[in-house]
N, C-alpha and C positions, 0 to 999 in steps of 0.2 A: 373160236379162241386157238387161232395158230401155236399163240405159247405156249398152254397148255397141253398141246398135243401133239409139241415136236419133245414136253419132255417124257411124257409118256410112251412116244416110242423108243426112247434113250433110257428108260428107266429098268429094273432087272423084273419087274411084273409085266414087260412087254415081252411076248415071245416064252415067257419061261413055260415049262414044259408043253410048248406047243399051243401056247392059248393065247391070243390078242385079243383082250378086252380094251372095249371101247368107252366112253365118258360116261356113258348109261349105264354101265356094272356096273361102277362105283358109286355113282350118284343120285343111281334113282333103283330103286326098290323093285328088284324083277318079280315076277310068275302072278300067281291068281290071289295067295295067301300075304303079298303086297300089296295086290290091289289099289286099296285105299291110300296109302304111302304114296304108292306113283300116280294115282290122278293130284292128292293134292300138292305133289313137287309141282308136276305137271301146271298146275293151276297157278300155285301162290308162288313158290320160289321163280317158277318160268317168265311169271308177270313182273316182278322184282328184277330179274335178272334183264329182262328187256328194256325197263326203266332203267337200270343203273346203265347197261350198254348205250343206250341215248345219252344218260347227261354226264358220262364220263366220257374221259379221251384214253382209247386203250389204243392209239396208232402207233406208239413203239413202247417198246420194251420198258423201258425208263417208268413211263408213265404207267405201265400197266402195271409194276412193281411198287408204285405207291399204294396202289390200294389191295396187294399181293395180299398181305395180311390176315386181312378184315376178311376177304373171300375165302381163303384158308379155315378163320375161324368159322366162317357161319357154314362152311363143309363137315368141318369136325364137328360142329354142334348137330347136325341133323345127323351124323353118322351117328352121335351120341346117344339121340335121343331114339335114334331106330335099333337100338345093339346093334353096332355096324353089322347092319341085316346083311347088306352089300359086298361084305367082307368073307362071312362066312357061308353065302352061297359057291362060293367056290373051297375056301378053305372050313368041310365043313369040320372035323373034329381035328382043332390042329395039338400036335405031338411033337413039337419043337427039340432039337437034339442040343445036349447041354444039360447038367441041373440046374443054373440059374436059370434057364430059359422055362423050363419043366416047371419051377416052382414060380416064377412070375403068373406065368399060366395058371395055376391055380388061383388066383385072385380073378379069372374070370368067374368062379362058380363061389368062392369066400367072400369077394369083399365085393360084389357086381359089376365089376371093370368090363370092358366090352374092348375090344381090338383098339379102337383110335385112343384111348387112355395111353397105351402107352407106343402103339406104331405110328406116328406123326411124320410126316415128311417123305414118305418112302417111295413117291413118285415123281411129284411134281419140285420143285427150287425151292431148297429149305429156307422157311422161315422162322421165326421164334414159336417156340411150343409154348399152347393155353391150358391150363389147370379146368380141363372142361365140367370138373363133375363144383368147382368154385365159381365156374361165369353160369354156372347154371342156378347155381345158389345166390351169386348177385345179380342176376341178370345184365352181365355185361360184359364184355373180355376182359380175362384175366390172366395174367402170363404166367407162365411156370418160375418156382425160384430154380435158376440155374449154381450149379457149385462154383464153376469153374468161372465165369463171367466172361468170358469173351468180349473181342472188342466191339464189334456188332451189338451188342446187350448193354453197354454201361450205359445208355439213357434207361434201359429198362433196369440197371438196379440202382437209379436212381430214385424212379419211381415208387420200387418197395422200401426205402428209405423214409419217405414223404408219402402219408397217405392223402398228402392234396392232390399229388400228379396223378392219385387216381383217376380224376378226371381227363386226364389228358387218354388214357387207353378211352375211357367207355365213351370220348368225343366220338376218337377214330373210328370208334367200336358202331357207334348209333348214328355216326356222322350221314351215312347215305340215309336213318329216315328222317336226317333234317332238313336234308334235300328236297325231301317228299311235302314239307310245307308251304 
């Protein structure tokens, strides 16, 4: 995936403190204690991604971007389910500067939050943020409510007003499953 590799190399995560992470460092749990997650990720997610590579056209960035939100959501959900273990492999005991950041990180212990709940869009091109707890509960992609309502989120604001439009988000999120039939 050359588009995402380029984004990684241009991000603040690449080269920070002399570390140059690769795709696997974030997308596949590492180490013996996470062996079962790594095997599952390689087998199940790998087979699914191979299938999706075959049935989708990613030949241009525009075509890739049509599915970017779905792919980002899938990666975020994996991180959520894994309690952001791949983040914690490098960021062992986060101690951010500033009172607001310190307070937000207390949620890691008090509310069962995990890194990806707050830290979305760190490396790859920005897409709409998803509410991961609501997505887990609903079994489909649920977009975060945004206070500022930016230009690219006008359609999402309409989705929030009318529950029947939520099917559009669900259809987008599960569109890959429908292709399998």
